[in-house]
N, C-alpha and C positions, 0 to 999 in steps of 0.2 A: 504493499499500500504505499501511498504518497506520505512523505514525512510531515506535511503540513497542508492545510486546506489550498486548493488551487484556485486562483482568481481568474475570472473570466476575462476581465480587463483590470490589470493591477495598477491602479492609480497610486497606492501606497508606495510601491517601489519607485515610481517616478517622483512622488513628492519627496522621498528621501534624498534623491539627487539634487534637487533644487530648493529644498525647504529654506535653508538659510537665506537664500538670495530673494526667495518670495517674502519671507518675513521682513526683510530690509526694505523691499519695494512697499510693502504694506505700512511699514512705519513711516515712510516718507509721505504716503497719502494721509495717514493720520496726522502728521505734522502740519501739512499745509491745509488740510481740511476741505479741499475742493472735491467732494464726494461725487458730484455729478458734473461731467464735462470738464474734469480736471486735466492738467497737462498731460497725463499718461494717455489720454484718449487720442490727441493729436500725434504723439510719439508712436502709438500702436499702428494708427492708420498710415504713417509714413513708412513704417517697418513693413506692415503687410504689403503695401504698394510695391516696395523694393522686391519683396520675396516673389510676388506673382508677376511683376512686370507690368503693372497697371498703374496709371498715374493718378487715378481718383479713387480713394478708398473712403468708405463710410462705415464706421463701427456702429452696431446697433444692438437692440435688446435681445435678439434671438435670431436663429436661421429662418424661421417662419417670417419674421418681419423683413428680413433681407430679401426674401421672395417677393413679399408684398410691396415693397417700396418701388421697384421699377415698374410694376404693373400699374400701380397708382399713378406714377408719374407719366406713363404712356396713355392714361386715360382709359385703360381696358375696364370694360364693364358689360352690362346686359347687351345681348346680341353678338357678343365677341366670342370666338372659339380660341381656346389655348390647348395645345396638344401636349400630353405628358404620358409617361409610362404608368400602368396599372400596378406593376410590381415595384412598389416603392412605400415610403412612410407617407401618412395622411397629408402632411404639410404641403407637399408638392401640389396637389389638387385642391387643398382647403382654401389657399389664398386665391385661386381662381374663382371658386364658387362663392367665397366671402364677398367678392366684388360684383357678384351677379352675373359674372361671365359663365361660360360653359367649358368645364373641362372635357376634352375628347381623349378617351383613353387608347393608347397604342400598346401593342404586344412588345415584348422583349426577345432578345435572341436566347437560344436554349443553352448556350456554352458561356458567353459573358455575362448573362442576365441583364445587359443594358439595352436601351431603346433600339428596336429594330428599324433602321433607316428607311428600308423599303416599305415596311408597314406605315411609317410616318407619311411617306409620300403619297401612299394610297389613301390614308385618312384625310389628308388636306385636299386631295383632288375630290373625294367623296362630299366633304363638307361644302366645297365650291359648286359642285354639281347640284346639290340639294338647295343651296341658295337661302337657307334659313338663318345661317350664322356666317359672321365674317371672320375668317381666319386672322388671327393678330400675332400670336406668339407660340413659341415652342419652349417647353421647360425639359431639358434633358437632364438625367440624374447620373451622377457617378457612382453607381451602386457598389457598396461594400468596400469603397476605396478605389474603384477602377474607373479611369477616365472613360466617358462614352466616345462613340465614333463620330466626334464632331465634324471632321472633314466632309463626311457623307451627309450628316444632318445640316450643315451649313449650306450645302448645295440646294437642298430642298427649300430652306429658308429663303436663300437668295431668289429661287426660281419664283417663289410666290409672295415676296415681300414682307416676310415675317421676321419679327424680333427673335433672338435666340438668348435664352437664360440657361447658363450653367448652374444646376443645384449640385454645388461641390461640398454639400454638408458632410458627406462621408469621404469625399475623395479630394479634399484640398491638398494641393501639392503633388497629385498625381499627374503624370506626364505621358504624351505620346510623342516619341521621337525627340524627347527633350523639351517639348513645349507644354505649358499648362493650357488649360481650357480657355483662357482669356484671348489666346490667338485667334480663336474662331467665334467665341460668344460675345454678344453685345454686353452682357453682364454676367459676372461670376459672383454667386451667393454662397456663403458658408455659415455653419452653425459652430459655436464654441461650447455646445452642451458638454458636460464633463467627460462623457464616454467616447467623444469624438478624437480622432488622432491629434488634432490641436484643440484642446479644450479647456475651459477655465473652470472656476469652482461654482458656477451658478449657470445662469442662462446668458447667452451673448451670441452675436453673430457679426457678419459683415457683408457689405455688397460693394463690389469693385467695377470700374468700367474705364474705357478710353475716352467717354464722352463727358466733357466738362459741363456742358449744358444740363445733361441728364443728372449728373452728380449734384449740381446746384439745386434742382428741383427735389431731388431726393433728400438732400440736407435740410431743406425747408420742411418737407413732409415728416421727417424724423422728429422735429420739434413743433408739432401741432401746427404746421403750415406757416410758420413765422415768416415775415419779411425782414427788411433792414431794421425796422423797429419791432421789437420781439412782442409788442403789444398790438401791432398791426398785422394780424394774420391774413396772408394774401391767398391762402387755399385751404381747403379742408385737410388737416393732417392728422397725426397720431402722436402718442408718446412712445418713440421707438429708441430711446437713448440706452446705451450700455453705461453701466456704472464705472466709476474710476478704479475701484479695487479689482474689479474683473479685468480691466485692461492692464493693471499692474501685473497681476498673475500671468497673463497671456504674454507680456513682454519677456519674462523669464522662460516660459515654455517655448517661445518661438526661438530662443537662443539654441535649444537642443533639438528642435523640430527636425531639421534636415537629417541628423544622425539618427533619429529615431524612425524616419522613414527608411533609412538604410537597414537598420536593424529589422524592421517589420519585413522587409524583403527577403533578408537572410532567412528568418525564421519560417517564412511562407514557402520559400524554396525548399527548406528542409522538411517541412510538412509534405510538400509534394512528393518527395523522394521516399519518405517513410510511408505514405498512404497509397503508394502505387498498388493497384490490385484491390484495395480496400474500399475506397470511395472516390468519386469523381469530383475535383474541386472546381470552382469558378475558373474558367479558362482565361489565361493571361495572354493576349495577343503579342506577336513580335512587336517590339518598341515601346511597349506599355510599362511603366513603372506605377505600381499601385501603392496606396497608403495602407491597404489592408486593414480598413476600419473593423472588418470582420474576416474571419477566414471560414468560408462557407463551402460546404461539400453537398453532394447529392447522394441520397440513398433511396432505395425503394420505399415509396410513399406510404404504403399500407401499414408498415411496421415502425414508422419513425418515432412515434410516441413511446413505443416499447424500447427502442434504441436509447432514447433520452433518459428513460427511467433506469435502464440498465447502466447507463454511464454515470448517472446521479449516485446510484448505489455504490458505484466504484469511486466516487469522489471527484468526478469529472463534471464540471458545470457546462451546460450548453444553452443556446438560445435559438429561436426560430424567427427570422425575418425573411419573409412575412408569411404567416399561415393562411392569410385571407387577402388576396389582391384587392386593390381599391374598388375595382368594379363589382366586387362580390360583397362589399361592405354596405350596411344599411343606408348610411348617408349619401353614397356615391352610386348606388346600383341603378339609378334611373338616368344617369348621364350616358351619352353615346359612346360605343366602343367600335373601333375599326373592324369593318367586316361582320359586326354582329357577335363575334366571340374572340376571346384571347386565350387560345389552348395552351400556349407556353407558360404564361403567367399563372394559369390554373394549375398546370402540371408541377411548376416550380413551388407553388404554395404547398404542395403535398410532399415534396422531396427534400427541401432545403433544411439543413441544420448547421449551426455555427459552432466551432470549436474555440477554446480559449485562444486569444491573440492579443499581444501587446509587446512592446520593444524589450520587455524585461523577461520574457519567457526563456528560461534556461533549458539546456538540452536534456537534462535529466528528467525535468517535468514534462517536456514535450515527448519524450520516450514513453514515459508513463501514461499520458493521454493516448497515444497511439496503441500501445498495448491494451489498454482498456477498451478501446473502440474495437480492436480485433477480437477481444473476448466477447464483448457485448454482441458483435455481429454474428459470431459463431453460435452464441447461445440462442439468439432469437431467429437464426436462419434467414438473415437479410443479405442478399447479394449487392454488390456495388451497382450503382444505377446505370 
C-alpha cells in the first residue's frame, strides 16, 4: 500500500515550495492596504501579457467572467449563435445563455477530446441556412490542458466572420508548434481556480487580447461600466475585479509555472509508457505541449464506476470530467446541437476517468497508481477502451 494518502492535485506540495515568498507578498499587501485594485493587479497583468505574448491583459474575478466580458463587449445577445463544444464545463455555454444568446453545441474528436473543426463548420453552415440565428462567435476549449486545433477553427471563423475565443481555463500555457492560442484567437480567457495549472487560493481569471479597443471596453465593463469619471457609468457593466491578495499569490506561482508545465509533461509521458495496454489516454498530437490539468484515460464505460470504486479502495483518488455532456444537462438540453446528435461527446461521458496529476507526483507514487489500476482492471474484467 501507499505510505501516505495520494493527492489528486497536490497543492500542499506546491505551497511548500513557494510559501515563504507568498507570505512576503501577502505581507506587502497588508502593509499597503490596497485590497482592491492594488499595485499587484497591474504587475500581474503585465507579467501575464509577457507570458502569453498578448499586449492587453485584464485580470478579473473568475474564468467565467473572463468568458463573459468579451461577449458583452461585442454586444452578443438574443438572436445570436455562439458555437462551443458540449464536452466541457458548464461555464463555456453558461455565459452565452446568460446574455440571452444561443449556445450551439458541437461534437469533439474521439482522440484529443477537443472541438471537431469539421463539425464546427457544419454547424455554422446549418445555422446560416436555417436563418433563425446570427452566427457571432466560437468558444473553443483547451480541454484537460491541451490546446485545441486553432488553425482549423480559425479558418472557419474567418470564412464566416466569427469572433474566436480561446477558453484556456484548463490549458493556459499549452502550445502548438511553440505558439499559444493567442496567435489564432481574438481573445484568450483563463481561470485561476485553485485546481487549475496556474491557480490562486480563491477565484480569479484573466482575459487577454491584441485588440486595444476591445480591452478598453472590457476594462470598463469589469468595474460597473465606468467611464473616465467612475461615477459616470457609460455602459451596463459588472463587478468583475480580482482582489489584490489573489494577484499577489499568482505572481509567485507564475515564477514557477513554466517549470511546472515541463514537469507535468514528463509525468504524463511516463504515465503513457506505464499505461500502455491498460488504458487509452487523451491523444497528444505532434507539436502540442499540454499543461495536463488532468490526466484522463478511456476505459470501457459500462464498468467505469466499479473501476473508480476499486481504485478508491486501493487509496487512489480519481475524478470524472465530465459524466454528462452539456447537451444532456437539464439547463442546456433544449439548445441546438450540430446534426441533432453528438455521439463522441456522449461516448466520452461514459468512458473518461482522470488519474492523479500534478507537477510534484513522484515516480514511486505514480508506480503505485498504475499498479493499482492494473489490479483493479483485472478484478472487474475491464479491457482498455
